[in-house]
C-alpha positions as a LaTeX table, in Angstrom:
\begin{tabular}{lrrr}
\hline
Residue & $x$ (\AA) & $y$ (\AA) & $z$ (\AA) \\
\hline
Met1 & 39.03 & $-41.57$ & $-8.63$ \\
Lys2 & 35.45 & $-40.30$ & $-8.47$ \\
Ile3 & 34.67 & $-37.11$ & $-6.61$ \\
Arg4 & 31.06 & $-36.42$ & $-5.62$ \\
Ile5 & 29.99 & $-32.87$ & $-4.83$ \\
Ala6 & 26.49 & $-32.12$ & $-3.53$ \\
Val7 & 25.01 & $-29.20$ & $-5.42$ \\
Ala8 & 21.73 & $-27.31$ & $-5.46$ \\
Val9 & 19.47 & $-28.19$ & $-8.34$ \\
Leu10 & 16.53 & $-26.12$ & $-9.50$ \\
Leu11 & 14.27 & $-28.94$ & $-10.60$ \\
Phe12 & 14.52 & $-29.79$ & $-14.24$ \\
Ser13 & 17.29 & $-27.80$ & $-15.91$ \\
Leu14 & 15.43 & $-26.30$ & $-18.78$ \\
Val15 & 14.17 & $-23.32$ & $-16.86$ \\
Gln16 & 15.57 & $-20.56$ & $-19.05$ \\
Leu17 & 13.07 & $-19.49$ & $-21.65$ \\
Pro18 & 12.89 & $-19.54$ & $-24.55$ \\
Val19 & 16.31 & $-21.15$ & $-24.67$ \\
Ala20 & 16.65 & $-24.68$ & $-23.38$ \\
Thr21 & 20.07 & $-25.13$ & $-21.85$ \\
Ala22 & 20.51 & $-28.73$ & $-20.74$ \\
His23 & 19.26 & $-31.82$ & $-18.99$ \\
His24 & 19.91 & $-30.71$ & $-15.42$ \\
Ser25 & 19.64 & $-27.42$ & $-13.57$ \\
Phe26 & 22.13 & $-24.74$ & $-14.35$ \\
Ala27 & 21.55 & $-23.29$ & $-10.89$ \\
Ile28 & 24.68 & $-25.24$ & $-9.93$ \\
Tyr29 & 26.75 & $-22.75$ & $-11.93$ \\
Asp30 & 27.55 & $-19.16$ & $-10.99$ \\
Gln31 & 26.34 & $-17.45$ & $-14.14$ \\
Glu32 & 26.77 & $-14.00$ & $-12.61$ \\
Asn33 & 30.56 & $-14.31$ & $-12.42$ \\
Pro34 & 31.98 & $-15.80$ & $-15.62$ \\
Val35 & 35.64 & $-16.87$ & $-15.72$ \\
Ser36 & 38.10 & $-16.62$ & $-18.62$ \\
Met37 & 40.86 & $-19.19$ & $-19.11$ \\
Ser38 & 43.15 & $-20.61$ & $-21.75$ \\
Gly39 & 44.26 & $-24.19$ & $-21.99$ \\
Val40 & 44.71 & $-27.33$ & $-24.02$ \\
Val41 & 41.87 & $-29.70$ & $-24.85$ \\
Arg42 & 42.53 & $-33.08$ & $-23.27$ \\
Glu43 & 39.21 & $-34.61$ & $-24.31$ \\
His44 & 35.90 & $-33.65$ & $-25.86$ \\
Arg45 & 33.27 & $-35.98$ & $-24.44$ \\
Trp46 & 30.64 & $-36.34$ & $-27.13$ \\
Thr47 & 27.71 & $-37.77$ & $-25.22$ \\
Asn48 & 24.25 & $-37.16$ & $-23.78$ \\
Pro49 & 22.85 & $-35.75$ & $-21.57$ \\
His50 & 25.86 & $-33.37$ & $-21.61$ \\
Ala51 & 28.85 & $-33.10$ & $-23.85$ \\
Ala52 & 31.88 & $-31.74$ & $-22.02$ \\
Val53 & 35.24 & $-30.20$ & $-22.82$ \\
Ile54 & 38.06 & $-31.39$ & $-20.56$ \\
Leu55 & 40.50 & $-28.49$ & $-20.57$ \\
Thr56 & 44.01 & $-28.76$ & $-19.09$ \\
Val57 & 45.04 & $-25.38$ & $-17.69$ \\
Thr58 & 48.63 & $-24.70$ & $-16.67$ \\
Ala59 & 49.25 & $-22.22$ & $-13.83$ \\
Asp60 & 52.24 & $-19.87$ & $-13.64$ \\
Asp61 & 54.03 & $-22.33$ & $-11.36$ \\
Gly62 & 53.60 & $-25.15$ & $-13.87$ \\
Thr63 & 50.77 & $-26.89$ & $-12.01$ \\
Glu64 & 48.22 & $-28.48$ & $-14.32$ \\
Thr65 & 44.48 & $-28.68$ & $-13.54$ \\
Asp66 & 41.80 & $-30.36$ & $-15.62$ \\
Trp67 & 38.57 & $-28.35$ & $-15.88$ \\
Val68 & 35.35 & $-30.13$ & $-16.88$ \\
Leu69 & 33.26 & $-27.65$ & $-18.85$ \\
Asp70 & 29.74 & $-28.86$ & $-19.55$ \\
Gln71 & 27.83 & $-28.22$ & $-22.75$ \\
Gly72 & 24.36 & $-29.11$ & $-23.92$ \\
Pro73 & 23.48 & $-32.58$ & $-25.20$ \\
Val74 & 24.87 & $-33.92$ & $-28.45$ \\
Asn75 & 21.39 & $-33.64$ & $-29.96$ \\
Met76 & 21.51 & $-29.85$ & $-29.58$ \\
Leu77 & 25.19 & $-29.43$ & $-30.47$ \\
Ser78 & 24.88 & $-31.38$ & $-33.70$ \\
Arg79 & 22.06 & $-29.10$ & $-34.83$ \\
Gln80 & 24.35 & $-26.10$ & $-34.31$ \\
Gly81 & 27.08 & $-27.45$ & $-36.55$ \\
Trp82 & 29.24 & $-29.19$ & $-33.98$ \\
Thr83 & 30.74 & $-32.63$ & $-34.58$ \\
Arg84 & 32.73 & $-34.94$ & $-32.33$ \\
Asp85 & 35.86 & $-33.60$ & $-34.10$ \\
Thr86 & 35.18 & $-29.88$ & $-33.71$ \\
Leu87 & 37.55 & $-29.91$ & $-30.75$ \\
Lys88 & 40.40 & $-32.41$ & $-30.69$ \\
Pro89 & 43.01 & $-33.32$ & $-28.07$ \\
Gly90 & 45.86 & $-30.86$ & $-28.27$ \\
Asp91 & 43.76 & $-27.91$ & $-29.48$ \\
Arg92 & 44.68 & $-24.70$ & $-27.66$ \\
Ile93 & 41.58 & $-22.67$ & $-26.89$ \\
Asn94 & 40.38 & $-19.67$ & $-24.92$ \\
Val95 & 37.15 & $-20.12$ & $-22.96$ \\
Val96 & 34.65 & $-18.11$ & $-20.96$ \\
Phe97 & 32.55 & $-20.20$ & $-18.58$ \\
Ser98 & 30.28 & $-20.06$ & $-15.55$ \\
Pro99 & 32.08 & $-21.82$ & $-12.67$ \\
Leu100 & 30.49 & $-24.29$ & $-10.27$ \\
His101 & 29.25 & $-22.72$ & $-7.05$ \\
Ser102 & 31.03 & $-25.55$ & $-5.25$ \\
Gly103 & 34.43 & $-24.15$ & $-6.22$ \\
Gln104 & 35.48 & $-27.37$ & $-7.92$ \\
Ser105 & 37.25 & $-27.35$ & $-11.27$ \\
Gly106 & 34.18 & $-27.41$ & $-13.46$ \\
Gly107 & 31.68 & $-25.11$ & $-15.09$ \\
Leu108 & 29.32 & $-24.35$ & $-17.93$ \\
Leu109 & 31.02 & $-23.47$ & $-21.20$ \\
Gly110 & 29.84 & $-20.14$ & $-22.56$ \\
Ser111 & 31.97 & $-18.91$ & $-25.44$ \\
Trp112 & 35.32 & $-20.07$ & $-26.78$ \\
Ser113 & 37.78 & $-19.57$ & $-29.59$ \\
Phe114 & 40.94 & $-21.18$ & $-30.81$ \\
Ser115 & 44.06 & $-19.54$ & $-29.41$ \\
Glu116 & 45.26 & $-19.14$ & $-32.98$ \\
Ala117 & 43.00 & $-17.69$ & $-35.68$ \\
Ser118 & 40.79 & $-20.29$ & $-37.30$ \\
Ala119 & 37.92 & $-20.14$ & $-39.74$ \\
Thr120 & 36.19 & $-23.01$ & $-37.97$ \\
Asp121 & 35.51 & $-21.34$ & $-34.61$ \\
Leu122 & 32.06 & $-21.99$ & $-33.17$ \\
Thr123 & 30.53 & $-20.15$ & $-30.26$ \\
Gly124 & 28.06 & $-21.24$ & $-27.65$ \\
Thr125 & 27.54 & $-24.28$ & $-25.48$ \\
Gly126 & 25.09 & $-26.23$ & $-27.52$ \\
Ser127 & 22.41 & $-24.81$ & $-25.25$ \\
Thr128 & 20.01 & $-23.63$ & $-27.91$ \\
Gly129 & 17.41 & $-26.31$ & $-28.19$ \\
Thr130 & 14.67 & $-26.84$ & $-30.71$ \\
Ile131 & 12.04 & $-24.99$ & $-28.69$ \\
Leu132 & 10.75 & $-22.31$ & $-31.03$ \\
Asp133 & 8.53 & $-19.31$ & $-30.45$ \\
Ile134 & 6.20 & $-19.16$ & $-33.43$ \\
Thr135 & 2.96 & $-17.24$ & $-33.23$ \\
Arg136 & $-0.09$ & $-19.29$ & $-34.07$ \\
Pro137 & $-0.83$ & $-18.68$ & $-37.75$ \\
Asp138 & $-4.27$ & $-18.01$ & $-39.11$ \\
Pro139 & $-6.10$ & $-21.25$ & $-39.94$ \\
Val140 & $-6.19$ & $-22.27$ & $-43.59$ \\
Pro141 & $-8.68$ & $-24.52$ & $-45.39$ \\
Met142 & $-7.58$ & $-28.16$ & $-45.55$ \\
Ser143 & $-9.05$ & $-31.36$ & $-46.84$ \\
Asp144 & $-10.09$ & $-33.90$ & $-44.24$ \\
Ala145 & $-7.15$ & $-36.09$ & $-45.25$ \\
Val146 & $-4.64$ & $-33.30$ & $-44.58$ \\
Ala147 & $-6.36$ & $-32.04$ & $-41.44$ \\
Arg148 & $-6.28$ & $-35.52$ & $-39.90$ \\
Asp149 & $-2.69$ & $-36.31$ & $-40.87$ \\
Phe150 & $-0.17$ & $-35.59$ & $-38.07$ \\
Asn151 & 2.65 & $-37.66$ & $-39.53$ \\
Gly152 & 5.99 & $-35.86$ & $-39.44$ \\
Val153 & 8.76 & $-34.42$ & $-37.30$ \\
Trp154 & 7.62 & $-31.59$ & $-35.06$ \\
Ala155 & 9.09 & $-29.06$ & $-32.64$ \\
Asn156 & 7.65 & $-27.20$ & $-29.67$ \\
Ala157 & 6.46 & $-23.81$ & $-30.97$ \\
Asn158 & 5.32 & $-22.44$ & $-27.58$ \\
Gly159 & 8.57 & $-20.67$ & $-26.81$ \\
Gly160 & 8.75 & $-22.24$ & $-23.37$ \\
Ile161 & 8.68 & $-25.44$ & $-21.37$ \\
His162 & 6.32 & $-24.70$ & $-18.50$ \\
Phe163 & 2.94 & $-26.39$ & $-18.66$ \\
Asp164 & 1.16 & $-23.06$ & $-19.09$ \\
Thr165 & 3.15 & $-20.62$ & $-21.20$ \\
Leu166 & 0.06 & $-18.57$ & $-22.05$ \\
Asn167 & $-0.63$ & $-16.97$ & $-18.67$ \\
Ser168 & 2.67 & $-16.07$ & $-17.05$ \\
Arg169 & 1.50 & $-13.86$ & $-14.23$ \\
Ser170 & 3.80 & $-14.84$ & $-11.37$ \\
Arg171 & 7.56 & $-14.72$ & $-11.06$ \\
Arg172 & 7.51 & $-18.48$ & $-11.40$ \\
Gly173 & 5.95 & $-18.11$ & $-14.82$ \\
Gln174 & 2.54 & $-19.59$ & $-14.06$ \\
Glu175 & $-0.04$ & $-20.05$ & $-11.35$ \\
Pro176 & $-1.31$ & $-23.63$ & $-11.09$ \\
Pro177 & $-4.59$ & $-24.07$ & $-9.17$ \\
Leu178 & $-3.01$ & $-26.19$ & $-6.44$ \\
Arg179 & $-4.60$ & $-27.25$ & $-3.18$ \\
Pro180 & $-2.85$ & $-25.80$ & $-0.09$ \\
Gln181 & $-0.68$ & $-28.83$ & 0.64 \\
Ser182 & 0.42 & $-29.18$ & $-2.98$ \\
Met183 & 0.98 & $-25.43$ & $-3.29$ \\
Ala184 & 3.21 & $-25.55$ & $-0.23$ \\
Gln185 & 5.14 & $-28.44$ & $-1.74$ \\
Trp186 & 5.60 & $-26.59$ & $-5.03$ \\
Gln187 & 6.61 & $-23.36$ & $-3.30$ \\
Gln188 & 9.06 & $-25.23$ & $-1.07$ \\
Arg189 & 10.87 & $-26.48$ & $-4.15$ \\
Trp190 & 11.41 & $-22.90$ & $-5.25$ \\
Asp191 & 12.36 & $-21.69$ & $-1.78$ \\
Asp192 & 14.89 & $-24.50$ & $-1.38$ \\
Ala193 & 16.45 & $-23.73$ & $-4.73$ \\
Asp194 & 16.56 & $-19.99$ & $-4.00$ \\
Ala195 & 18.29 & $-20.76$ & $-0.71$ \\
Gly196 & 20.85 & $-22.98$ & $-2.40$ \\
Lys197 & 19.42 & $-26.25$ & $-1.11$ \\
Ala198 & 19.29 & $-29.16$ & $-3.49$ \\
Thr199 & 15.89 & $-29.97$ & $-4.94$ \\
Ala200 & 15.84 & $-33.23$ & $-6.82$ \\
Asp201 & 14.05 & $-33.93$ & $-10.07$ \\
Pro202 & 13.60 & $-37.53$ & $-11.25$ \\
Thr203 & 15.07 & $-36.67$ & $-14.66$ \\
Ala204 & 18.41 & $-35.92$ & $-12.97$ \\
Arg205 & 18.88 & $-39.69$ & $-12.85$ \\
Cys206 & 17.71 & $-40.09$ & $-16.45$ \\
Ile207 & 14.28 & $-41.25$ & $-15.29$ \\
Pro208 & 11.63 & $-40.48$ & $-17.94$ \\
Pro209 & 9.86 & $-37.13$ & $-17.47$ \\
Gly210 & 6.42 & $-38.70$ & $-17.91$ \\
Phe211 & 3.18 & $-37.24$ & $-19.20$ \\
Pro212 & 1.98 & $-34.47$ & $-19.54$ \\
Arg213 & 5.53 & $-33.13$ & $-19.18$ \\
Phe214 & 6.13 & $-34.99$ & $-22.43$ \\
Leu215 & 4.23 & $-32.19$ & $-24.18$ \\
Thr216 & 6.97 & $-29.65$ & $-23.45$ \\
Met217 & 8.94 & $-31.23$ & $-26.33$ \\
Val218 & 12.42 & $-30.03$ & $-25.36$ \\
Leu219 & 13.82 & $-31.72$ & $-28.47$ \\
Pro220 & 11.99 & $-32.69$ & $-31.66$ \\
Gly221 & 9.36 & $-35.39$ & $-31.74$ \\
Glu222 & 8.03 & $-37.60$ & $-34.49$ \\
Ile223 & 4.45 & $-38.72$ & $-35.02$ \\
Leu224 & 3.75 & $-41.96$ & $-36.85$ \\
Gln225 & 0.05 & $-42.39$ & $-37.48$ \\
Ala226 & $-2.12$ & $-45.24$ & $-38.70$ \\
Glu227 & $-5.87$ & $-45.76$ & $-38.73$ \\
His228 & $-5.82$ & $-47.76$ & $-35.49$ \\
Gln229 & $-3.11$ & $-45.90$ & $-33.56$ \\
Leu230 & $-1.07$ & $-42.70$ & $-33.32$ \\
Asn231 & 2.45 & $-42.98$ & $-31.88$ \\
Trp232 & 4.11 & $-39.76$ & $-30.74$ \\
Tyr233 & 7.81 & $-40.18$ & $-30.02$ \\
Ala234 & 9.80 & $-37.55$ & $-28.12$ \\
Glu235 & 13.54 & $-37.42$ & $-28.74$ \\
Phe236 & 14.25 & $-36.29$ & $-25.18$ \\
Ala237 & 14.17 & $-39.37$ & $-22.93$ \\
Glu238 & 13.16 & $-41.45$ & $-25.98$ \\
Ala239 & 9.58 & $-41.62$ & $-24.72$ \\
Thr240 & 6.57 & $-42.69$ & $-26.76$ \\
Val241 & 2.90 & $-41.90$ & $-26.17$ \\
Arg242 & 0.60 & $-44.36$ & $-27.91$ \\
Val243 & $-2.92$ & $-43.18$ & $-28.65$ \\
Tyr244 & $-5.24$ & $-46.10$ & $-29.42$ \\
Leu245 & $-7.87$ & $-45.24$ & $-31.99$ \\
Asp246 & $-9.54$ & $-48.65$ & $-32.23$ \\
Gly247 & $-12.16$ & $-48.10$ & $-29.53$ \\
Arg248 & $-10.56$ & $-50.29$ & $-26.89$ \\
Asp249 & $-11.37$ & $-49.79$ & $-23.21$ \\
Val250 & $-8.89$ & $-48.91$ & $-20.50$ \\
Pro251 & $-7.62$ & $-52.15$ & $-18.89$ \\
Glu252 & $-9.21$ & $-52.80$ & $-15.50$ \\
Asp253 & $-5.88$ & $-53.83$ & $-13.99$ \\
Leu254 & $-3.92$ & $-50.91$ & $-15.47$ \\
Val255 & $-0.63$ & $-50.31$ & $-13.69$ \\
Pro256 & 0.36 & $-46.61$ & $-13.51$ \\
Ser257 & 3.18 & $-45.77$ & $-15.91$ \\
Phe258 & 5.24 & $-42.79$ & $-16.98$ \\
Asn259 & 3.19 & $-42.02$ & $-20.09$ \\
Gly260 & $-0.10$ & $-43.63$ & $-19.08$ \\
Phe261 & $-2.76$ & $-45.18$ & $-21.30$ \\
Ser262 & $-4.27$ & $-43.02$ & $-24.05$ \\
Thr263 & $-7.39$ & $-43.58$ & $-26.08$ \\
Gly264 & $-8.71$ & $-41.26$ & $-28.77$ \\
His265 & $-11.51$ & $-40.63$ & $-31.23$ \\
Trp266 & $-12.26$ & $-38.09$ & $-33.92$ \\
Glu267 & $-14.67$ & $-35.20$ & $-33.51$ \\
Gly268 & $-14.69$ & $-33.69$ & $-36.97$ \\
Asn269 & $-11.01$ & $-33.13$ & $-37.72$ \\
Thr270 & $-9.98$ & $-32.84$ & $-34.08$ \\
Leu271 & $-8.43$ & $-35.84$ & $-32.37$ \\
Val272 & $-9.86$ & $-36.05$ & $-28.84$ \\
Val273 & $-7.63$ & $-37.98$ & $-26.44$ \\
Gln274 & $-7.83$ & $-38.99$ & $-22.79$ \\
Thr275 & $-4.80$ & $-40.22$ & $-20.86$ \\
Val276 & $-5.09$ & $-42.03$ & $-17.52$ \\
Gly277 & $-2.97$ & $-44.41$ & $-15.47$ \\
Leu278 & $-0.12$ & $-42.01$ & $-14.79$ \\
Arg279 & 2.50 & $-42.45$ & $-12.08$ \\
Gly280 & 2.21 & $-39.93$ & $-9.26$ \\
Asp281 & 5.95 & $-39.53$ & $-8.73$ \\
Thr282 & 6.65 & $-37.51$ & $-11.87$ \\
Leu283 & 6.22 & $-33.75$ & $-12.30$ \\
Val284 & 3.85 & $-31.83$ & $-14.54$ \\
Asp285 & 6.61 & $-29.62$ & $-15.88$ \\
Thr286 & 10.04 & $-28.12$ & $-15.31$ \\
Thr287 & 8.87 & $-25.96$ & $-12.40$ \\
Gly288 & 8.07 & $-29.01$ & $-10.30$ \\
Val289 & 4.27 & $-28.86$ & $-10.21$ \\
Pro290 & 3.15 & $-32.16$ & $-8.62$ \\
His291 & 0.28 & $-34.45$ & $-9.53$ \\
Ser292 & $-1.21$ & $-37.66$ & $-8.17$ \\
Glu293 & $-2.12$ & $-40.99$ & $-9.74$ \\
Glu294 & $-5.68$ & $-39.64$ & $-10.01$ \\
Leu295 & $-4.58$ & $-37.28$ & $-12.80$ \\
Thr296 & $-6.58$ & $-37.42$ & $-16.01$ \\
Val297 & $-5.24$ & $-35.54$ & $-19.04$ \\
Asn298 & $-7.82$ & $-34.53$ & $-21.64$ \\
Trp299 & $-6.26$ & $-33.21$ & $-24.83$ \\
Arg300 & $-7.44$ & $-32.21$ & $-28.28$ \\
Met301 & $-5.11$ & $-32.17$ & $-31.31$ \\
Thr302 & $-6.16$ & $-29.85$ & $-34.14$ \\
Lys303 & $-4.32$ & $-28.86$ & $-37.29$ \\
Val304 & $-4.17$ & $-25.08$ & $-37.83$ \\
Thr305 & $-2.25$ & $-25.34$ & $-41.11$ \\
Pro306 & $-0.67$ & $-28.38$ & $-42.78$ \\
Asp307 & 2.56 & $-27.55$ & $-40.93$ \\
Tyr308 & 1.27 & $-26.35$ & $-37.56$ \\
Phe309 & $-1.01$ & $-27.89$ & $-34.95$ \\
Glu310 & $-2.27$ & $-27.09$ & $-31.48$ \\
Val311 & $-3.12$ & $-29.21$ & $-28.49$ \\
Asp312 & $-5.67$ & $-27.95$ & $-25.98$ \\
Val313 & $-4.78$ & $-29.61$ & $-22.67$ \\
Glu314 & $-6.86$ & $-30.02$ & $-19.52$ \\
Leu315 & $-5.44$ & $-31.53$ & $-16.33$ \\
Val316 & $-8.01$ & $-32.91$ & $-13.89$ \\
Asp317 & $-6.65$ & $-34.10$ & $-10.54$ \\
Pro318 & $-8.99$ & $-33.89$ & $-7.51$ \\
Val319 & $-6.13$ & $-34.71$ & $-5.16$ \\
Val320 & $-3.78$ & $-31.93$ & $-6.24$ \\
Phe321 & $-5.81$ & $-29.28$ & $-8.11$ \\
Thr322 & $-8.74$ & $-27.18$ & $-6.92$ \\
Glu323 & $-10.06$ & $-27.00$ & $-10.48$ \\
Pro324 & $-9.02$ & $-28.21$ & $-13.94$ \\
Trp325 & $-5.82$ & $-26.60$ & $-15.22$ \\
Thr326 & $-5.86$ & $-25.77$ & $-18.92$ \\
Thr327 & $-3.50$ & $-24.42$ & $-21.54$ \\
Thr328 & $-2.73$ & $-24.78$ & $-25.24$ \\
Lys329 & 0.50 & $-26.18$ & $-26.68$ \\
Tyr330 & 1.70 & $-25.46$ & $-30.22$ \\
Tyr331 & 3.90 & $-27.46$ & $-32.58$ \\
Thr332 & 5.48 & $-26.66$ & $-35.92$ \\
Arg333 & 6.72 & $-29.02$ & $-38.61$ \\
Leu334 & 10.48 & $-29.13$ & $-39.03$ \\
Pro335 & 12.04 & $-28.85$ & $-42.51$ \\
Ala336 & 12.35 & $-31.87$ & $-44.76$ \\
Gly337 & 15.40 & $-33.90$ & $-43.90$ \\
Glu338 & 15.18 & $-33.25$ & $-40.16$ \\
Phe339 & 15.04 & $-36.46$ & $-38.15$ \\
Val340 & 14.85 & $-37.53$ & $-34.55$ \\
Gln341 & 18.15 & $-38.59$ & $-33.05$ \\
Glu342 & 18.98 & $-41.12$ & $-30.39$ \\
Tyr343 & 19.12 & $-39.71$ & $-26.86$ \\
Ala344 & 20.81 & $-42.23$ & $-24.60$ \\
Cys345 & 20.72 & $-40.23$ & $-21.38$ \\
Gln346 & 22.39 & $-42.92$ & $-19.28$ \\
Ala347 & 25.40 & $-43.15$ & $-21.58$ \\
Gly348 & 27.18 & $-40.10$ & $-20.19$ \\
Asn349 & 25.17 & $-38.98$ & $-17.18$ \\
Arg350 & 27.35 & $-37.50$ & $-14.42$ \\
Phe351 & 24.47 & $-36.56$ & $-12.12$ \\
Asp352 & 23.00 & $-38.61$ & $-9.30$ \\
Val353 & 20.62 & $-38.18$ & $-6.37$ \\
Asn354 & 21.87 & $-39.10$ & $-2.89$ \\
Ala355 & 19.86 & $-40.36$ & 0.09 \\
Ala356 & 19.16 & $-36.79$ & 1.19 \\
Gly357 & 17.55 & $-35.98$ & $-2.15$ \\
Glu358 & 20.51 & $-33.85$ & $-3.23$ \\
Ile359 & 21.87 & $-33.83$ & $-6.75$ \\
Glu360 & 25.54 & $-34.74$ & $-6.98$ \\
Val361 & 27.94 & $-34.04$ & $-9.83$ \\
Ile362 & 30.38 & $-36.87$ & $-10.38$ \\
Phe363 & 33.86 & $-36.02$ & $-11.67$ \\
Glu364 & 36.00 & $-38.82$ & $-13.03$ \\
\hline
\end{tabular}
């Protein structure tokens, strides 16, 4: 039997910086009042967008209850040393978790240990992502060939997932130059979440985050570059931005899409890109900043060192913004051997959006 519980969602879940905790908002969990329990593992669901430990807990009167304890996605867990066999049915474990505000038998796994001593204990939920906080290094001399080569696997080095992580002046972490109506819409999202009302985000249904939210790079991304085209693939949502370098024009009958249409050219060793044709029903970033289909994203990719590059980003949207909104994003090369993994969000998604725009958690 499926049980649906309406819960409050604070936009996209990765709101805790610099740590990225999961695909959906962790506002649904009471992280101020953790709970300790012991039980027997019935199942360890090894899937995206959340792995989950199904823990059977026996009360003093012999009653058994299954608790669904969410973790981060498999992509994060695997990079922390977890495997699908780390926890097996029958394992007796002790857990500390943040319970659901709804009072249902579920929560967010915090720490755990085997009930009997074991050298293989792991801690944590799989919530530590691949968002790094690496200060921009001093530029180094590079040949043109190296400076123009972005091939490789890269991680977000900004230390955060808001659009503008450079100027965090407000309690929301940034101050977008929104027109009054759009500002009210953005503020209402925060007010609703603060009041415990559900605020939906398209990604809760595994809908692609779109561009420029793509640039937050929650998980690693890989760039494959040729003379005529640069393809930037993001592991999260398995999205690809294609930058055409062959001088083609934007199609006259362009249909708005999640990642838009990008054309680029070289100015010295900087790749200058413009992206247009973006859907207006996606969000700029995790905080829920809106944009319209009139949005144009101007961005400039420049190598700082062979293993570090920056992207200067300008958002121009006369419908939503009072002026262009700019910031700089940073990316660092991951060690040799790192690769992008599959992220099949739909495979294990237990979140949905109802007709009222509320996020629901589905227990099976």
